[in-house]
C-alpha positions as CSV (number, residue, x, y, z in Angstrom):
1,M,-57.5,26.9,5.8
2,I,-57.0,26.3,9.5
3,E,-57.6,22.6,9.0
4,E,-54.8,22.5,6.4
5,K,-52.4,24.4,8.7
6,V,-53.1,21.9,11.6
7,L,-52.6,19.0,9.2
8,I,-49.1,20.3,8.3
9,Q,-48.2,21.1,11.9
10,N,-49.2,17.6,13.1
11,F,-47.3,15.9,10.3
12,V,-44.2,17.9,11.0
13,A,-44.4,17.2,14.8
14,K,-44.8,13.5,14.1
15,K,-41.7,13.5,12.0
16,K,-39.4,15.5,14.2
17,R,-37.7,12.4,15.6
18,E,-37.3,10.9,12.2
19,R,-34.8,13.4,10.6
20,L,-32.7,11.8,7.9
21,K,-29.0,12.5,7.5
22,K,-28.1,14.2,4.3
23,P,-26.1,11.9,1.9
24,D,-22.7,12.9,0.5
25,W,-24.2,13.7,-2.9
26,L,-26.0,16.7,-1.4
27,K,-22.8,18.5,-0.4
28,I,-22.8,22.1,-1.6
29,R,-19.9,24.1,-3.2
30,V,-19.6,27.5,-1.5
31,G,-17.4,29.1,-4.2
32,D,-15.7,32.5,-4.5
33,P,-17.6,35.2,-2.5
34,T,-16.5,38.0,-4.8
35,N,-19.3,37.7,-7.4
36,Q,-21.7,36.6,-4.7
37,N,-21.2,39.9,-2.9
38,A,-21.5,41.9,-6.2
39,V,-24.9,40.3,-6.9
40,L,-26.1,40.9,-3.3
41,K,-25.1,44.6,-3.6
42,L,-26.9,45.0,-6.9
43,I,-30.1,43.3,-5.6
44,D,-30.1,45.4,-2.4
45,G,-29.4,48.6,-4.3
46,L,-32.4,48.2,-6.6
47,N,-34.7,47.1,-3.7
48,L,-35.3,43.7,-5.4
49,H,-35.9,40.2,-4.0
50,T,-34.6,36.9,-5.2
51,V,-36.0,33.5,-4.7
52,C,-32.4,32.4,-4.2
53,Q,-32.5,34.2,-0.8
54,E,-36.2,33.9,0.1
55,A,-36.5,30.1,-0.6
56,R,-33.0,29.3,0.8
57,C,-31.9,27.7,-2.5
58,P,-29.0,25.2,-2.0
59,N,-27.5,26.5,-5.3
60,I,-27.2,30.1,-4.3
61,F,-23.4,30.0,-3.9
62,E,-22.9,28.4,-7.3
63,C,-25.3,30.7,-9.1
64,W,-24.2,33.9,-7.4
65,T,-20.6,33.0,-8.1
66,D,-21.6,32.9,-11.8
67,K,-23.3,36.3,-11.3
68,T,-26.8,34.8,-11.8
69,A,-30.0,35.2,-9.7
70,T,-33.7,34.5,-10.1
71,F,-35.7,37.7,-9.5
72,M,-38.9,37.4,-7.4
73,L,-41.7,39.9,-8.1
74,G,-44.4,41.1,-5.7
75,G,-42.4,41.5,-2.5
76,D,-41.2,38.9,0.0
77,T,-44.5,37.8,1.5
78,C,-46.8,35.1,0.0
79,T,-50.5,34.7,0.5
80,R,-50.4,30.9,0.4
81,H,-49.3,28.3,3.0
82,C,-47.4,25.6,1.1
83,G,-45.9,23.0,3.4
84,F,-42.5,23.1,1.7
85,C,-41.7,26.8,1.1
86,A,-39.4,29.0,3.1
87,V,-40.9,32.3,1.8
88,N,-42.7,34.5,4.3
89,K,-46.5,34.0,4.7
90,G,-49.0,36.7,5.4
91,V,-50.4,39.9,4.1
92,P,-48.2,41.4,1.4
93,M,-47.3,45.1,0.9
94,D,-48.5,47.0,-2.2
95,L,-46.8,46.3,-5.5
96,D,-43.7,48.4,-6.2
97,P,-44.4,50.3,-9.5
98,E,-40.7,50.7,-10.0
99,E,-40.0,46.9,-9.7
100,P,-40.3,46.1,-13.5
101,R,-37.7,48.8,-14.4
102,H,-35.4,47.7,-11.5
103,V,-35.5,44.1,-12.7
104,A,-34.7,45.2,-16.2
105,E,-31.8,47.3,-14.9
106,A,-30.4,44.4,-13.0
107,V,-30.6,42.2,-16.1
108,G,-28.6,44.9,-17.9
109,H,-26.0,45.3,-15.2
110,L,-25.4,41.5,-15.1
111,G,-25.2,41.3,-18.9
112,L,-27.8,38.6,-19.0
113,E,-29.3,37.0,-22.2
114,H,-31.6,34.6,-20.3
115,A,-33.4,36.0,-17.3
116,V,-35.5,33.9,-15.0
117,I,-38.3,35.8,-13.1
118,T,-40.7,34.3,-10.5
119,S,-43.0,35.8,-7.9
120,V,-44.8,35.2,-4.6
121,N,-48.5,34.3,-4.9
122,R,-50.6,37.5,-4.8
123,D,-54.1,36.2,-4.2
124,D,-54.9,39.5,-2.6
125,L,-54.9,41.1,-6.1
126,P,-57.9,40.8,-8.5
127,D,-55.6,39.6,-11.3
128,G,-53.0,37.9,-9.1
129,G,-50.4,40.4,-10.2
130,A,-50.7,39.4,-13.9
131,M,-50.5,43.0,-15.2
132,H,-47.3,43.6,-13.1
133,W,-45.9,40.4,-14.6
134,A,-46.7,41.6,-18.1
135,K,-45.1,45.0,-17.5
136,T,-42.0,43.4,-16.2
137,I,-41.6,41.1,-19.1
138,R,-42.1,43.9,-21.6
139,T,-39.7,46.2,-19.7
140,V,-37.0,43.6,-19.6
141,H,-37.4,43.0,-23.4
142,Q,-37.4,46.8,-24.1
143,M,-34.3,47.6,-22.1
144,N,-32.5,44.4,-23.0
145,P,-33.5,43.5,-26.6
146,T,-31.4,40.4,-26.8
147,C,-32.5,39.0,-23.5
148,R,-34.7,35.9,-23.3
149,V,-37.2,35.9,-20.5
150,E,-38.3,32.8,-18.6
151,V,-41.2,33.3,-16.2
152,L,-42.1,30.9,-13.3
153,I,-45.7,32.0,-12.6
154,P,-48.3,31.2,-10.0
155,D,-51.6,29.6,-11.0
156,F,-53.6,32.9,-10.7
157,Q,-56.3,30.7,-9.0
158,G,-57.3,29.4,-12.5
159,N,-58.0,32.9,-13.9
160,E,-57.5,32.4,-17.7
161,N,-57.6,36.1,-18.4
162,A,-54.7,36.6,-16.0
163,L,-52.7,33.9,-17.7
164,N,-53.5,35.4,-21.1
165,T,-52.2,38.8,-19.9
166,V,-48.8,37.2,-19.1
167,L,-48.7,35.2,-22.3
168,A,-49.5,38.3,-24.4
169,A,-46.2,39.8,-23.1
170,R,-44.5,36.9,-24.9
171,P,-42.0,35.3,-22.5
172,E,-39.8,32.8,-24.2
173,V,-40.3,30.2,-21.5
174,L,-43.6,29.8,-19.5
175,N,-43.0,27.8,-16.4
176,H,-45.5,26.7,-13.7
177,N,-44.3,24.1,-11.2
178,T,-46.5,21.1,-10.4
179,E,-44.3,20.7,-7.3
180,T,-45.6,17.2,-6.3
181,I,-47.9,14.3,-7.3
182,A,-51.6,14.6,-7.1
183,R,-52.0,12.4,-4.0
184,L,-49.8,14.7,-1.9
185,Y,-51.3,18.1,-3.0
186,R,-53.5,18.5,0.2
187,R,-50.4,18.3,2.4
188,V,-47.8,19.9,0.1
189,R,-49.9,22.6,-1.7
190,P,-53.1,23.0,0.4
191,D,-54.1,26.2,-1.5
192,A,-53.6,24.7,-5.0
193,N,-55.2,22.1,-7.3
194,Y,-53.4,19.5,-9.4
195,Q,-55.8,19.6,-12.3
196,Q,-55.7,23.4,-12.3
197,T,-52.0,23.3,-12.7
198,L,-52.3,20.9,-15.7
199,T,-55.0,23.1,-17.2
200,L,-52.7,26.2,-17.0
201,L,-49.9,24.3,-18.7
202,E,-52.3,23.1,-21.4
203,R,-53.6,26.6,-22.1
204,A,-50.0,27.9,-22.3
205,A,-49.1,25.1,-24.8
206,H,-52.1,26.0,-26.9
207,Y,-50.9,29.6,-27.0
208,R,-47.4,28.4,-28.0
209,D,-48.9,26.3,-30.8
210,T,-51.2,29.0,-32.1
211,Q,-49.6,32.4,-31.3
212,F,-45.9,32.2,-30.4
213,S,-44.0,29.1,-31.5
214,R,-40.8,30.3,-29.9
215,M,-42.2,29.9,-26.4
216,K,-41.6,26.7,-24.5
217,T,-43.6,25.4,-21.6
218,K,-42.0,24.0,-18.5
219,S,-42.9,22.4,-15.1
220,G,-41.0,20.9,-12.2
221,I,-41.4,18.8,-9.1
222,M,-39.6,18.1,-5.8
223,A,-38.9,14.4,-4.9
224,G,-38.6,13.0,-1.4
225,L,-41.9,14.1,0.0
226,G,-43.5,10.7,0.1
227,E,-44.1,9.9,-3.6
228,T,-43.1,6.6,-5.2
229,F,-40.9,6.3,-8.3
230,E,-43.8,5.1,-10.3
231,E,-46.0,8.0,-9.2
232,V,-43.4,10.4,-10.6
233,V,-43.5,8.6,-13.9
234,E,-47.3,8.9,-13.9
235,L,-47.0,12.7,-13.3
236,M,-44.5,12.9,-16.2
237,K,-47.1,11.3,-18.4
238,D,-49.7,13.9,-17.2
239,L,-47.3,16.7,-18.2
240,R,-46.7,15.2,-21.6
241,S,-50.4,14.9,-22.1
242,V,-50.6,18.7,-21.9
243,S,-47.6,19.0,-24.3
244,C,-45.1,20.3,-21.6
245,D,-41.7,20.8,-23.2
246,I,-39.3,20.9,-20.3
247,M,-39.3,19.2,-16.9
248,T,-37.2,19.6,-13.8
249,I,-36.9,17.1,-10.9
250,G,-34.9,17.8,-7.8
251,Q,-34.6,16.7,-4.2
252,Y,-36.8,18.4,-1.6
253,L,-34.7,19.9,1.3
254,Q,-36.5,21.0,4.4
255,P,-35.8,24.8,4.7
256,Y,-36.4,25.0,8.4
257,E,-38.1,23.0,11.2
258,R,-41.7,24.1,10.7
259,R,-41.8,23.0,7.1
260,L,-42.5,19.5,5.8
261,P,-39.7,17.0,6.6
262,V,-37.8,15.0,4.0
263,E,-39.4,11.5,3.7
264,R,-36.4,10.1,1.8
265,Y,-33.3,11.1,-0.1
266,V,-33.6,10.0,-3.7
267,T,-30.5,8.5,-5.2
268,P,-28.7,10.0,-8.2
269,E,-29.4,6.8,-10.1
270,E,-33.1,7.3,-9.7
271,F,-32.9,10.9,-10.9
272,A,-30.9,9.7,-13.9
273,E,-33.6,7.0,-14.7
274,W,-36.4,9.7,-14.5
275,K,-34.4,11.7,-17.0
276,R,-34.0,8.8,-19.4
277,I,-37.8,7.9,-19.1
278,G,-38.7,11.6,-19.6
279,L,-36.7,12.0,-22.8
280,E,-38.2,8.8,-24.2
281,M,-41.6,10.3,-23.5
282,G,-40.8,13.3,-25.7
283,F,-39.7,16.1,-23.3
284,K,-37.3,18.4,-25.1
285,H,-35.2,18.5,-22.0
286,V,-35.3,16.9,-18.5
287,E,-33.1,18.4,-15.8
288,S,-33.1,15.7,-13.1
289,S,-30.6,15.6,-10.2
290,P,-30.5,16.0,-6.4
291,L,-29.7,19.7,-6.5
292,T,-31.9,20.6,-9.5
293,R,-34.3,23.5,-8.9
294,S,-36.8,24.9,-11.4
295,S,-34.4,27.5,-12.9
296,Y,-31.1,25.7,-12.2
297,H,-29.1,25.5,-15.5
298,A,-32.0,27.3,-17.3
299,R,-29.7,28.1,-20.2
300,Q,-29.0,24.4,-20.9
301,Q,-32.7,23.6,-20.5
302,T,-33.7,25.9,-23.3
303,E,-30.8,25.3,-25.7
304,S,-32.2,22.3,-27.6
305,G,-31.9,23.2,-31.3
306,E,-31.3,26.9,-30.5
307,A,-28.4,29.3,-30.3
308,N,-26.5,29.4,-26.9
309,V,-27.7,31.9,-24.3
310,V,-26.4,33.0,-20.9
311,S,-28.8,32.0,-18.2
312,V,-30.0,33.6,-15.0
313,G,-31.2,30.8,-12.8
314,K,-30.8,28.8,-9.7
């Protein structure tokens, strides 16, 4: 663990003098603060966390203006040390037993029909928080019968029983992000394993095919961390080999100085080409643009061949 931390720190130090200027296409719309303040008041009042805030998402103004947010379970402290992430690292507090109900209440207050829920990694727990996940999914469904639930889950350290616990609660979308290409895993995700991520998605696809055909599987990556265009295409092939339905590709943005620097800004034309290639490969939907994040435009991502829904995403 210490070796990986030093690796990240040395890499960041080396790149400090090589900061890239953001291109015009990454300009962010601030929007009307009225709904943003309403969402913040609701989140704070229910003692909830959102990945919009914790991960410093560039789309927070757009999504909160639309009265949408991505709820984050398990507190605001993660047990892992990913080189790209802005979420606090360290020893988390105990799980809040009221959190599943509070998330369901927030979904109801916002009038959502498509709720996106994620979490910090909780490697301190025997099941990685899987039971807490399952309770949240079921509570959201019970209190909001028409709401579709999309979950962006951790890898549970490869624990198949933990994954099955979440799948048994029947989320409509099971998302687990690949984040980057295999070659960059040690630097970008030092506590994770590329093949383990593919195995999780393969198991989820098997559950979809045998138990719950309404569920879709999904994964996403960040571009601009040192990968090549062709390496992203190879990763897309890997995701299709495990029958992944939906893919998201967005530009990595350094959240603060001690996180990994941006290696390059990918052009909108390249993102468009990845989308074209992905759709030809057989993905049901590919969301690919500089400001795309894993739950950005979640409604549109899951609409293929289905009735319209109102999304919660960023």
